[in-house]
N, C-alpha and C positions, 0 to 999 in steps of 0.2 A: 501721453503715449509713451512717448522717449523715457521717461523717470518710472512709467512702471516696468518697461523691458529689463532699466536698469537694475531695478532692485529684484526684478525674478534671476537674473544673470547671477548679482551678488550671492544672492541667496542659495544657488545650485553651487556657487563656488563656495560660499563655505560651506553645505553639507558636504561638497568632497572633501576639503580639505578637513575637515571633523572625520567623514568618515575614512581619510586613508589613516590616519594615526590611532586611531580607534583600534583596527584591524592589522595594522602594521607598523605601529608605531616603534616597537621594542627592535627592530629589523633593521628599517630604514631612519639611520640616526641623522642624516644630513636634515632629511625633510622633514622628521619629527623635531630636530631644532630649530628650525627654519619657520616653522609653521607655529610651535609654541611661542618662539620671539616674536614674530608679527604679533599673535592673540594677546600676549602679555604686555607688549610694548602699548598694544592700542587700548587695552582695559585701562591699564596705570593712567595712560595720559586722557583717558575718558574721564578716569573717578579725580585724579587728583588734578586735573589741567582744567578740564572742560564741564566738571561738574554733572555727568551724566552717568550712569549705572554700566555701561558696556560699551568696548570699543565700535562694537555695530551700529550705536546711535552717531558716532563721529561719522557717518556718511548724510544722514540726514541733516546734519549741523553744517554740512560743507566745510570740516576742518580739515583742509586740504595739505596744512602745513603739518600738524599733525599725523595724516593717514601717510603723507610722505615721508615724515621719520619714523615712522613704524615699520615702512616697504624695506626703508633701508636697516634696520635691524634687523626685517626676518630675511635679508638679503646676507648681511653678518655671517646670521645664524648657519646659512645654507653652506657659506664654504667655509666655515669652522669646521661645521659637521661632518664635511667634504674630506677635508685634509686631516684634522685632529679629531680623531674618534675619541681617544680615551679622553681629553678635554669636555668634547661635549658633551659624554654621559653627565660630569659632575656640572657642568653648564644647564645641564637640561633637569636637574635633580632640582639647582637653586631657582631657576625659573619657574618652573613648574609649580614647588610651592609656594614662592611668591605669588605666582596666579590666583591662588587657590585661596592665599589668604583674601584677598579683594572681596571674595563671599560673605566676610565677617565685617565689610565696611559700615552697612546699615546700623550694623547690630553695637560695632564700636562707636558710632557716632552717637548715636542714642544714649549708650552707656557713658560717655563723657561730655555731650552738652545737656542731656535730658536730666543724667540722675546725678552726674557730679558736677554740674554746671560750670563745667570749665569752657573757657574759650573757643571757638571753633578752630583756630588753629592747633588747637591739643589735639586734636582729631587728627590732623596729616601726620603730627610727630609720633600718635599713637597708632595708624595704618602703616608710615614705614617701618616702624618698630616690627609689626606683626609680619612685615613683608619679611624685613631681616631672619627672625625667627624662624618663620615657614619656611622661606630659602634653606639654610643651613638645615633644617629636619630634611628637607627635599634633599640636598647635599651627603648626609647622613645616610639615607635611605639608599641611595644606588650605589655608595660606598659599600654598606655591608653587603645590599643583597641587589646588586645590580641589577639583574635581569627582570625579575620579580618587581621590584621596584619601577622599571621603565615599563612593563607592562602595566602599573596600575596607575602611574601618570600621565602617562600617553591615552588612558581611557577615559580619565576624568577631565582633560584638555579636550579630548576628541568630540564627548558626550557634550561638553560646556559648549564649543564651536557649532554644534547643530542645533542646540537649543538656542542659541542667541540669532543665529542665521533664519531659525524658522519662528521667530520671535512668540514661542510659547509661552503661556501667563503661568505665574509660578503657583497660584491658588490651585488651580484646576488639579485633580486626581488623575486624569486621565496623562496628563504630564509626567508624573512622577513614575506611572508606570511604563510610560515610553522611554522615559530617559533610564531606568534603571534596568529594562530591557535590554537596551542597547548597549549598556554597562557590562550585563550580565552577557551578552555576545561578544565582545571586544574582550574582555577575559580569556572566555571559554576557547575561541578563537586564537587568540596570540599565545595562549601557555600552551594549546595543544601542538602549535609548531614548536616554540620551545622545547616542550618533551619529545620531539620528533626529532629535532636537533640533537638533542642528548642520547639518545639513541643511536642516533644513525655512527655521531663520534666514537661509542664505545666499540673497543676492539673486540674482534670477532675469535673466542679461543678454546681450544680442544677442553675438554673437562678433562679434568685429570684421572679420575676413575676410569673414563674411556681410552684413554691413552696407555695406563696402565695395562689394560686387559687385551691391547693390540699388541703392546711387547711381546705380554705372556705368551700369546698364539706362534709369536713370530718364532719364540725362543724355540717352542714345540715342533713346529717345522724344522727348523735347524737341527734337531736334536734328532 
């Protein structure tokens, strides 16, 4: 009974964390970096250390040391995001990009061991190379188009967290429809807020033709 309640609680926490950065990821950098750091550290530990697919499975394995380490990394992300927002943006780009690369782990493992007939250790080096390349790509994206990239990366990680928390099947069409709908909703909400902020920051100026007309009639009254 306790295990069932714990699973329900953790599922709700996962949905809450994923939903938060899905809809508010660009605005709350400290929370976004903390959540993304936590998710990425858990996934990397799960794939490269525990030999499972997602960080969520570390709970079932009772890998408390790995979970404790990931919680510590997430806390560091929160602190960095709170006090160093400029650095946090770059770190978010790298970590989110590297985390997304883990989606290619199964394909990479098959190509390396099944097709190329290389030893299993080569799979780890291949994955590490993909993590580095995708991380640098994420950094490039946030430096080139900061707000748009933050929206995209936070939406992708948010959807991933919700999917892992719910334990949805990757082979069912309803899963794809649900995740795509969530991603679209997240992009629309965050981009609409971004546009509102840009509109609010634009200075209100009097159009030049109107100003000229007012001055013209003032001159007539003086004459």
